[in-house]
C-alpha positions as CSV (number, residue, x, y, z in Angstrom):
1,M,0.0,0.0,0.0
2,I,1.4,3.5,-0.8
3,F,0.8,6.7,1.0
4,P,0.7,10.1,-0.4
5,Y,3.1,12.7,0.1
6,Y,0.4,15.2,0.6
7,S,-3.5,14.7,0.5
8,D,-6.8,16.7,1.0
9,Q,-9.2,14.0,1.1
10,M,-12.2,16.5,1.4
11,H,-11.5,17.6,-2.0
12,G,-10.0,14.5,-3.5
13,F,-6.5,15.9,-3.9
14,S,-3.4,13.7,-3.7
15,L,0.3,14.2,-4.5
16,Y,2.6,11.2,-4.5
17,K,6.4,11.2,-4.4
18,G,8.3,8.7,-6.7
19,D,8.8,7.3,-10.2
20,A,5.7,7.5,-12.4
21,M,6.4,4.1,-13.8
22,Q,6.2,2.5,-10.4
23,L,3.4,4.6,-9.0
24,L,1.2,3.9,-12.0
25,T,1.3,0.1,-11.1
26,E,0.5,0.8,-7.4
27,V,-2.3,3.2,-7.6
28,T,-5.6,1.5,-8.3
29,D,-7.7,4.4,-9.1
30,K,-9.3,4.8,-12.4
31,F,-9.2,8.3,-14.2
32,D,-11.4,10.2,-16.6
33,M,-8.7,12.2,-17.8
34,V,-4.8,12.1,-17.9
35,F,-2.7,15.4,-18.6
36,A,1.0,14.5,-19.0
37,D,3.9,17.0,-19.8
38,P,6.7,14.2,-20.1
39,P,10.4,15.0,-20.1
40,Y,11.5,16.1,-23.4
41,F,15.0,14.9,-22.9
42,L,16.8,18.1,-23.9
43,S,19.0,18.9,-21.1
44,K,22.7,19.0,-22.4
45,G,24.2,20.1,-19.0
46,F,25.6,23.4,-19.9
47,T,24.5,27.1,-20.2
48,I,25.4,29.8,-22.9
49,K,25.3,33.4,-23.1
50,T,23.0,34.5,-26.1
51,K,23.6,37.5,-28.5
52,S,21.3,39.5,-26.4
53,G,23.2,38.9,-23.3
54,Y,20.7,36.4,-21.7
55,I,22.0,33.2,-20.0
56,R,20.2,30.2,-21.4
57,T,20.4,27.0,-19.3
58,F,20.2,23.7,-21.1
59,D,20.0,21.6,-17.8
60,K,16.6,21.3,-16.3
61,G,17.6,18.3,-14.2
62,E,18.5,14.8,-14.3
63,W,15.1,13.9,-15.4
64,D,15.4,15.7,-18.6
65,K,19.1,14.6,-19.6
66,Q,19.6,13.6,-23.3
67,T,19.7,10.0,-24.2
68,T,19.3,7.7,-27.2
69,P,16.2,7.7,-29.3
70,D,15.3,4.0,-28.5
71,K,15.5,4.6,-24.8
72,V,13.2,7.7,-25.4
73,E,10.7,5.5,-27.4
74,D,10.9,2.9,-24.7
75,F,10.1,5.4,-22.0
76,N,7.1,7.0,-23.8
77,R,5.6,3.6,-24.7
78,R,5.9,2.2,-21.1
79,W,4.4,5.4,-19.6
80,L,1.5,5.6,-22.1
81,T,0.8,1.9,-21.7
82,L,0.4,2.2,-17.9
83,C,-1.8,5.5,-18.1
84,K,-4.1,3.6,-20.6
85,D,-4.6,1.0,-18.0
86,R,-5.5,3.6,-15.6
87,L,-8.1,5.3,-17.7
88,N,-11.7,4.7,-17.8
89,N,-13.0,3.3,-21.0
90,H,-14.4,6.8,-21.9
91,G,-11.3,8.5,-20.8
92,T,-8.9,10.7,-22.7
93,I,-5.4,11.7,-22.3
94,W,-3.5,15.0,-23.2
95,V,0.1,15.2,-23.8
96,S,2.3,18.3,-24.2
97,G,5.4,18.6,-26.0
98,T,7.5,20.4,-28.7
99,Y,8.7,19.0,-32.0
100,H,11.4,17.3,-29.9
101,N,9.1,14.7,-28.7
102,I,5.5,15.2,-29.9
103,F,6.0,13.2,-33.1
104,Q,7.3,10.2,-31.4
105,V,4.4,10.4,-28.7
106,A,2.0,10.4,-31.5
107,N,3.4,7.2,-32.8
108,C,3.2,5.5,-29.5
109,L,-0.3,6.6,-29.0
110,I,-1.3,5.0,-32.4
111,G,0.7,2.0,-31.6
112,L,-1.2,1.5,-28.5
113,D,-4.6,1.9,-30.2
114,F,-5.5,5.2,-28.7
115,K,-7.6,7.4,-31.0
116,I,-6.1,10.8,-31.7
117,L,-8.8,13.5,-31.6
118,N,-6.9,16.8,-32.1
119,I,-3.4,18.2,-32.1
120,V,-3.9,21.5,-30.4
121,V,-1.3,24.3,-31.1
122,W,-0.6,26.4,-28.1
123,Q,0.5,29.7,-29.5
124,K,2.2,31.8,-27.1
125,S,1.2,35.5,-27.3
126,D,4.3,36.4,-25.4
127,P,7.1,34.0,-26.7
128,P,10.6,34.3,-25.4
129,T,13.3,35.2,-27.9
130,T,15.0,32.2,-29.6
131,F,18.7,32.4,-29.1
132,T,19.8,31.5,-32.5
133,N,19.3,33.8,-35.8
134,Q,19.2,30.5,-37.8
135,R,15.7,29.5,-37.4
136,F,12.4,31.1,-37.0
137,N,11.3,32.2,-33.5
138,F,10.0,29.2,-31.5
139,S,6.5,30.5,-30.2
140,A,4.3,27.4,-29.9
141,E,3.9,24.0,-28.2
142,Y,1.6,21.2,-29.1
143,L,-1.0,19.2,-27.3
144,I,-2.1,15.8,-28.4
145,W,-5.7,15.0,-27.4
146,A,-6.6,11.1,-27.6
147,R,-9.3,8.9,-26.2
148,K,-8.6,5.5,-24.9
149,T,-10.4,3.5,-27.5
150,E,-11.9,3.7,-30.8
151,K,-15.2,2.3,-29.9
152,V,-16.0,4.2,-26.7
153,A,-17.1,7.9,-27.0
154,H,-15.2,10.6,-24.9
155,Y,-16.8,13.6,-23.3
156,F,-16.3,17.0,-25.0
157,N,-18.2,20.1,-23.7
158,Y,-18.7,21.5,-27.0
159,D,-21.3,24.3,-26.1
160,L,-19.1,25.6,-23.4
161,T,-16.1,26.0,-25.6
162,K,-18.3,27.2,-28.4
163,E,-19.6,30.0,-26.0
164,L,-16.3,30.9,-24.8
165,N,-15.3,31.3,-28.4
166,G,-17.9,33.8,-29.2
167,G,-20.7,31.2,-30.3
168,V,-18.3,29.7,-32.9
169,H,-16.8,26.2,-32.9
170,M,-13.5,26.5,-30.9
171,P,-10.4,26.1,-33.3
172,D,-7.2,23.8,-32.6
173,V,-5.0,26.9,-32.3
174,W,-5.1,28.6,-28.8
175,K,-3.3,32.0,-28.3
176,I,-2.5,31.8,-24.4
177,P,0.2,33.7,-22.7
178,S,3.1,32.1,-21.1
179,V,3.2,31.6,-17.2
180,A,2.4,34.7,-15.3
181,N,4.7,36.0,-12.6
182,W,1.8,35.5,-10.1
183,E,1.8,32.0,-10.8
184,K,5.4,31.6,-9.8
185,K,5.1,33.2,-6.3
186,C,5.5,29.7,-4.4
187,G,8.4,28.7,-6.8
188,K,8.8,27.8,-10.3
189,H,9.3,24.8,-12.4
190,P,11.4,24.9,-15.5
191,T,8.8,23.5,-17.7
192,Q,5.6,25.0,-15.9
193,K,2.5,25.4,-17.9
194,P,0.0,28.4,-17.4
195,L,-3.1,27.9,-15.4
196,H,-5.3,29.2,-18.2
197,L,-4.1,26.3,-20.5
198,L,-5.1,23.7,-17.9
199,Y,-8.2,25.5,-17.1
200,R,-9.5,25.3,-20.8
201,I,-8.5,21.8,-21.1
202,I,-10.2,20.6,-18.1
203,L,-13.5,22.7,-18.8
204,A,-13.5,21.1,-22.4
205,N,-12.9,17.5,-21.4
206,S,-14.2,16.7,-18.1
207,R,-17.2,17.1,-15.7
208,P,-17.3,18.4,-12.2
209,G,-16.4,15.5,-9.8
210,D,-14.2,13.7,-12.5
211,K,-10.8,12.4,-11.6
212,I,-7.7,13.7,-13.3
213,L,-4.2,12.1,-13.2
214,D,-1.0,14.0,-13.9
215,P,1.9,11.6,-14.0
216,F,4.7,14.3,-14.3
217,A,3.0,16.9,-12.0
218,G,5.9,19.3,-11.4
219,S,4.6,22.3,-9.7
220,C,1.2,21.1,-9.8
221,T,-0.7,23.2,-12.3
222,T,-2.9,20.7,-13.3
223,G,-3.9,20.1,-9.7
224,I,-4.4,23.6,-9.0
225,A,-6.8,24.0,-12.1
226,A,-8.6,20.8,-11.1
227,R,-9.2,21.9,-7.5
228,L,-10.4,25.4,-8.7
229,L,-12.9,23.7,-11.2
230,G,-14.2,21.0,-8.8
231,R,-12.5,18.1,-10.2
232,K,-10.5,15.4,-8.2
233,F,-6.7,15.1,-8.6
234,V,-3.8,12.8,-8.4
235,G,-0.3,13.8,-9.1
236,F,3.2,11.9,-9.3
237,D,6.5,13.7,-9.3
238,L,10.1,12.5,-8.3
239,D,11.3,15.7,-6.8
240,E,10.3,16.8,-3.4
241,K,11.2,20.3,-4.1
242,Y,8.5,20.7,-6.9
243,L,6.0,18.6,-4.9
244,D,6.4,21.2,-2.2
245,I,5.9,24.2,-4.7
246,G,2.8,22.4,-5.7
247,R,1.5,21.9,-2.0
248,R,2.2,25.5,-1.1
249,R,0.1,26.6,-4.3
250,Y,-2.6,24.4,-3.3
251,E,-2.7,25.6,0.4
252,Q,-3.3,29.0,-0.7
253,L,-6.8,27.8,-2.1
254,A,-7.9,27.4,1.5
255,D,-8.4,31.1,1.5
256,E,-11.8,31.4,-0.4
257,T,-11.0,35.0,-1.5
258,I,-7.5,33.8,-2.9
259,A,-9.3,31.1,-4.8
260,E,-12.0,33.2,-6.2
261,K,-9.4,35.8,-7.4
262,M,-7.2,33.0,-8.9
263,L,-10.3,31.5,-10.7
264,K,-11.1,34.9,-12.2
265,K,-7.7,35.4,-13.3
266,I,-7.3,32.1,-15.2
267,S,-10.7,32.6,-16.8
268,E,-9.6,35.9,-18.4
269,N,-8.5,35.7,-21.8
270,P,-7.0,38.4,-24.0
271,E,-8.9,36.9,-26.9
272,E,-12.1,36.4,-25.0
273,V,-15.5,37.5,-26.3
274,M,-16.9,40.6,-24.3
275,V,-20.3,41.6,-23.2
276,I,-21.5,45.2,-22.9
277,V,-23.8,45.4,-19.8
278,N,-26.3,48.4,-20.0
279,H,-29.1,49.5,-17.7
280,A,-32.1,51.0,-19.1
281,R,-35.5,51.7,-17.4
282,K,-38.3,49.4,-18.2
283,E,-40.0,51.2,-20.8
284,L,-36.7,52.1,-22.7
285,R,-35.6,48.5,-22.3
286,E,-38.6,47.3,-24.0
287,K,-38.2,49.7,-26.8
288,M,-34.6,48.8,-27.2
289,I,-35.6,45.2,-27.7
290,E,-38.4,46.1,-30.0
291,T,-36.0,48.0,-32.5
292,G,-33.1,46.1,-31.9
293,I,-31.2,49.5,-30.9
294,C,-29.2,50.0,-28.0
295,Y,-27.7,53.4,-27.3
296,L,-25.1,54.9,-24.8
297,R,-24.1,58.5,-24.1
298,A,-21.2,59.5,-26.1
299,G,-20.3,62.9,-24.7
300,D,-20.9,66.5,-26.0
301,S,-19.9,67.9,-29.4
302,Q,-16.7,69.5,-27.7
303,G,-15.5,66.3,-26.2
304,S,-13.7,63.1,-27.7
305,L,-14.7,59.4,-27.6
306,L,-12.6,56.9,-25.7
307,V,-13.2,53.3,-26.7
308,T,-12.5,51.0,-23.8
309,S,-10.1,48.1,-24.3
310,G,-12.0,44.9,-25.2
311,F,-14.6,46.7,-27.4
312,E,-13.1,45.1,-30.5
313,R,-14.1,41.7,-29.1
314,L,-17.6,42.8,-28.2
315,Q,-20.4,40.4,-29.4
316,Y,-23.1,40.4,-26.8
317,L,-25.4,43.0,-25.2
318,L,-26.9,42.3,-21.8
319,L,-29.9,44.6,-20.8
320,H,-31.2,45.1,-17.3
321,T,-33.3,47.5,-15.3
322,S,-31.5,48.2,-11.8
323,G,-30.1,44.6,-11.8
324,E,-33.4,43.0,-12.6
325,N,-35.1,41.7,-15.8
326,V,-31.7,40.6,-17.1
327,E,-31.6,39.5,-20.8
328,M,-28.8,38.9,-23.3
329,F,-28.8,39.3,-26.8
330,R,-26.3,38.9,-29.9
331,L,-24.9,42.1,-31.6
332,K,-25.4,42.0,-35.3
333,S,-21.8,43.2,-35.8
334,K,-18.8,42.3,-33.7
335,G,-16.8,45.1,-32.1
336,S,-18.4,47.9,-34.0
337,F,-20.8,50.8,-33.4
338,Q,-22.3,53.9,-34.9
339,I,-22.5,57.5,-33.6
340,W,-26.0,58.8,-33.9
341,T,-27.5,62.3,-33.0
342,K,-30.2,62.9,-30.7
343,E,-32.4,63.8,-33.5
344,T,-31.7,60.4,-35.5
345,L,-32.8,58.4,-32.3
346,E,-35.9,60.4,-32.1
347,K,-36.8,59.2,-35.6
348,Y,-36.9,55.7,-34.2
349,G,-39.2,56.7,-31.4
350,F,-36.6,57.4,-28.5
351,T,-36.5,60.3,-26.4
352,P,-32.8,60.9,-25.4
353,E,-32.3,63.8,-23.1
354,H,-28.8,63.9,-21.9
355,A,-26.2,64.4,-24.8
356,P,-26.4,65.5,-28.4
357,Y,-24.4,62.2,-29.6
358,Y,-24.9,58.7,-28.8
359,V,-23.1,55.3,-29.3
360,V,-25.4,53.0,-31.1
361,L,-25.1,49.3,-31.1
362,K,-27.5,47.1,-33.2
363,F,-28.5,43.5,-32.0
364,D,-31.0,40.9,-32.8
365,G,-33.9,41.6,-30.1
366,S,-36.1,38.7,-31.5
367,K,-33.9,36.0,-29.8
368,T,-32.5,36.0,-26.4
369,V,-29.1,34.0,-25.6
370,E,-29.4,31.7,-22.7
371,F,-26.7,32.2,-19.8
372,K,-26.3,30.5,-16.5
373,R,-25.5,33.3,-14.2
374,Y,-24.8,36.9,-13.5
375,S,-23.6,38.9,-10.4
376,R,-22.8,42.3,-9.1
377,L,-25.1,44.1,-11.4
378,K,-26.2,46.2,-8.3
379,E,-23.3,48.3,-7.6
380,G,-24.6,51.6,-6.4
381,L,-24.2,54.3,-8.8
382,N,-22.0,51.9,-11.2
383,T,-25.4,49.9,-11.5
384,Y,-26.5,52.6,-14.1
385,R,-23.2,52.9,-16.0
386,A,-22.5,50.8,-19.1
387,K,-19.5,48.4,-18.8
388,I,-17.8,45.8,-20.7
389,R,-17.4,42.4,-19.1
390,P,-16.1,39.0,-20.4
391,L,-18.5,36.4,-21.4
392,S,-17.3,33.9,-18.9
393,D,-18.9,36.0,-16.1
394,F,-22.2,35.0,-17.5
395,I,-22.1,31.5,-19.1
396,G,-20.7,29.7,-16.0
397,I,-17.4,28.0,-16.1
398,K,-18.0,24.7,-14.2
């Protein structure tokens, strides 16, 4: 019988110290999803100074030391075989890598009769500069998503991923920033993945209460995302130093305020679709829905118009009256608006009183958009001010 290095039984969270190959034979649990970021075997044991003056280290640790292609292939086949044994029949696996290892992993998956579903490109919006001027700058990593068997269907939250992508089927290229500094406050891992990446994977491919395994857990990014999203988690790692980082990261979540702020941060996406939230008194709201015209004060003729960041990703309108009678609609044109005069609005039956010019957004008032929740619409004076908020605030993320 094996005992966890760290465990929170209430939330189904466990970390084990040891070799993944051995632990995979000793843990008897079955999992709904595996996320694995295995060694790429790139460490050469030296550092160099780049042309820009930066020091680049080619020694991540003993676990990443270069070895022969045959040994790498044997390693990948063994851990993938063991992971397949630990998956439920409907289960899926995600494997992260670069060109150094991802093709060999794909060949092993095919040889083990997994069914590859997608190869997702993680395009880094802030990639580091490649030290050589003999190649294109490296700005992406790759994620193979495969299910255990051809015959048993997997779970995919298509509706949620579509909503997060503005009502359009989410593509297999994800533009996500690298690990943020706030994610490294408890310590860092040389191959640490951003929480937002795991947040998206876990939402897309699991249900609340599902059990997730990470055989190369490192500083426990998978586990933190799983805990925030209400999933159970088991992680393995050889290095006590990284397990301790993962433990410290996890223990922060006991503070509900910290957990809420962290979940908010990882749900934010610089590419995310936005919603304009606008209060209108009852009669005006009904008139806006009837005409498909929403208007906001734009200032006087001597002023200027400042467009808020995120407006270019605006696709939805949420109308309410003092925080009540909340309805969401789809805009007819993404991220665009018109400027109308007071007189033009009057031609459509409106009676604007506060300014000569207005920002006008046209929407489809004949059909509401379903959403799961909303919060904090009542904010004192801010209740009556239009604001732009991310779609994830309203559609629910769990």
